[in-house]
N, C-alpha and C positions, 0 to 999 in steps of 0.2 A: 449571475450562476444560479442555478439550481441547487437546494439543498436536500439531504436525506438525514433520517436518524439513524444514529450508530446505536446496531446495536437493539438493545431492551433498552439504551439508557434514553433519557430526556435529551441528549444532547444533538443539536441542530448542525450539521456540517456540510460544507461545499460538496458536490459530487466528484470533485476532483482534488487532491489532495498534494502538496506540494515537498516531494522529496529533498532531503538538504543533504544527502551523501558527499555531492561534490562542492558543496558551498565553500569547503575549504582551499579550494583553487583561487577563489575570487578573495580581491582586497574587499576591505570594509565600504570601500564608497562603490565598488561595485554589486555589494550583496544589499547594500540599502538599494541603491535603483532596480533591480532585481525585485524586491520584496516589495517595494513601491507598487512597482508593476502588476505584481499578484494581488495586494491587497485592492488597488484601484478597480480591477475586475472580479472582484469579490470572494477570492481566493485566501482566505485566512487559516487553513487547515497545513500546518506545518508538520513533517513529518522527521525525526532525528533520531538518533542512534547512538550511545556511548562512543562507540567503536568508531564513528565516521571520521575522518580526519584525527584519526586517535585524540578525539574530543574538540579539537578546533572549529570544527562545524557550527557546534554549539556556541562557542566563545565567538565567533564571528557573526554570525546572527544576533545573538544579544548586544553586540556593539553596531552593527549595523540597525536596530530597530529602535537603537537608543534605549533599552528596557526601562519601562517606570509602571508604576502601578496603572496609570492611565492607558499606557501602551499596551498594558498585558491584558485588559479587558476585549480588547480588539481582537486578539489573537485565539488560537487554539492549537496548543500543543502537546506534539506525541511525541515519544521517546522510545528507545528500546536498550534490553540491557540483557545479559547472559552469554555473551561471546567472552572469550577471555582468550590470551594467546595458548594455541595448541589445544585447547577444551572448549566446554559449555560448563556454565555455572549458575545454578538456579537455587542456591543455597541462600537462606534468610538473610546471612551476613553478607554476602556478594549482591542480593537484590537491593538490600536497604544503602548499603553504601554507594551503590553505583547510581540512585536514584539523589543519593546527596550530592554524588558529584555533579550530575545532571544538573540537577538545580542552581547548583554554584554557576557552572558554566555559562547557563540562560539566563541568569540574574532574576530568579523568579522564585517565586514561594511554592508554586505548585504545579504540577503537570496535568491537563486534561483527561490525558491517556498514557497508561504506560504497558509497553507490551515485551513479553517473553520471546528472546530471539529463538533462533534453533533451539529444538530441542535436547534438553540434557536428558540420558536414559538413566544418570544417576540421581534425577531429582527424586525428592522427598515432597510428595504434595503437601504435606502436612507444615513443613517448612516455608513453601511457598503461601499457603494461605497465612500463617504468621506475620510473614513479611508484608502482604497485601493488606493484612486487618491493620498492621502498624501503621503503614503507610496512609492506608484511608483515613484512620483515625486522627492521625496527626494533621491531617488536610494537606500531605504533602502530593497524592495522587488522589484523582477523581474516578476514575474508569480505567478497566482494566481489559489485556486482550492478548494475544498469543501471536507469534509468525513462524510460519511452515510447520504447523502443527496438524497431525491428521485426525480425524472423528475420535479414535480411543485416546489419545493422548488428550485430547480437551476434556471429554470424560473424567477420566482419570483423577484430572485438576479441579474439576467441578466438584466431584465428590467431596471434596475437601473446602474450597473456598466458597465464601461469603459472600462475594460479589459473583455478578454473571460475566461471562467472556462477552466483551464487546464487538470485538471483530480479529480478524485472522487474516494476515498479510502472506499471501500467495503469488508464487509466478503464475502469471498468464498471460498470454497477448495471441494473435492470430493463427503465430509459428507455434507456440508453445500452449497447446490447448488440451494437453490431456485431460485435464479437469472436468474436460465435456465428451473428449471422444469415447470415453468407456461406454460412457451413457448412451449412447447411437450406437454401438456395437455389444450390447445386452444380448449374452448368451452365442456368439459369435467364436470361431474359432481361429480368427485371425490375431494379428499380432497388437489391432489398436482395441481389443475386447477386456485386455490385462486392465484389470481395474490397480491402479499404481498408489490410491491416494486414501481409500477407504471410504469412496464417495464422497470426498469434503466436500464438493458444492452442494450438495442433496443436503446434508448432516447443517450445514452451516444455514443454508433458506428454512429447511426445518426449525431449528433453534434459535433463529432472527439474527444471527453473528454475521455482521458485516464483514465481506471479502474487498480486501484490499490489495490489488493486485499490482506486485511490482515488475520494475523492467516491461512495458507493456508496449516495447517496441522492438524488443531484443529478442534473437531467435540464438536456440541454444542457449548455456550457461555464461551468459557474457561474451557472446562469439562476435556479436555485432549485430549493427540494426539492420533489421529487414527491407523499411523503406530505401529504395533507391540499390538495393542490392542485386548482383547480377546473380546470386541464387536462387533469388524469387521473381522472375520475369513475369509470370503470368499473375501472381500476387500484384505487382506493381503495376502492370497495365492496368488491372481492374480499379485499384483504388487512387489511380489517374483518373480512368472514366468516372467514377462517380464522386471524386472530389472534383472533377469538372461540372456535373450536374449542379451541385450544391453551391457551388463558387467557394470551395476552402482548400485546403491542401491534403495531401494523404496522411500528413500527421493526424488532422483533423481528425478524418475518417476511420482512422484506426484506431483512435482512441473510441469514437462513438460506435464502434464495433462492440466494444466493451460494456460501455454502457448500455446500448439497445438490450443486453442480457437482462430480464425481470428480476433475477437476483438483487438488482439495487449495488454492484459494487461501487466500491471508492477507489477509483486508480490513483496509485501514486508516480507521479511524472517526476524524471530527476533531472530533465535539462535544467543548466542554468544560463539558456540562451533567453534572452526576452523576448525575441521575434517568436521563436520556438513555442515559449512559454503561452504566449497570444494565441498561435495556433491551437494549440492544446486545450485551451479553457473554451473556444469556440466549439469543441465537440459536445458541451452541454446543452448547446442550443438546437443540436441536429437529431433526430430521429430515424434509424435508418429503415428502409421495409426490410419486411420478413425475405423478399426475395433478395434485395441486397445483401443482408446480412451472411444467407447460403452462400452467394454468390463470392463473396470475399472467402469466406471459409474452405470454398473448394478451391481457390485459386490458388491457396497456398500450400496445395497438395494433400490435404486432408480429404478422407474418403466418409463416404456412407454408404452402411450396407445396402 
């Protein structure tokens, strides 16, 4: 597994992160087997959130790895907070208490990375800064980031933070590629030219913020997986063709498409199937050609001006 540096930190992380949102559906023994497969293949970066399984995903993970100081040293753990029932909450009190709950469920003393989940329009960045300072000072969180934030929202936070934003989780896949589409259609009058995210891709590249694409195989907002979908016949034909060339699966090629982008993204995969996990991890060993990358992009129905 190839590694990249997370943002401006000195933390070296695998190119592919393991998303644990669905881990609550596994038994402890199933989770243990899955996690061991990931670790055996060099994938030791695990992404959590306090809302995943109502916290049970973190609990199952800790039991599955038989958390101890020796085990903890082999893992890179990231979690997220800020989403509450019917609202978002970036208050100092909620951030601090959320981290305490996360650490308790994961049976660890610290997180390598804490991300703020979806933006809270009532955010008081001074409070976020106080929370981050407290968590960093107490050794509970080593690095910080955000999820689903646009450039101005990140700039507002960083005006007050004493830590740099290391990562931003954003939805991105072959079929959900608005993050790059607007860049192709600059100065055009078509719908694809609409800048929906404030040029977040370019902003993150300029400021050395690692983009962590979530739902890399989904179309729409959790509407389904595009691989094998009747909605994307041309895309699947292209994926199958290129997969055959490399001797891998369409899953591998789909993830390699994201990794081919020079932004050095770290996609978060959510499968809990060991076979698909291995197919995903193979993507780190494949570099698509420029022609293949564009062929895949266009076959999904995306257009170039």
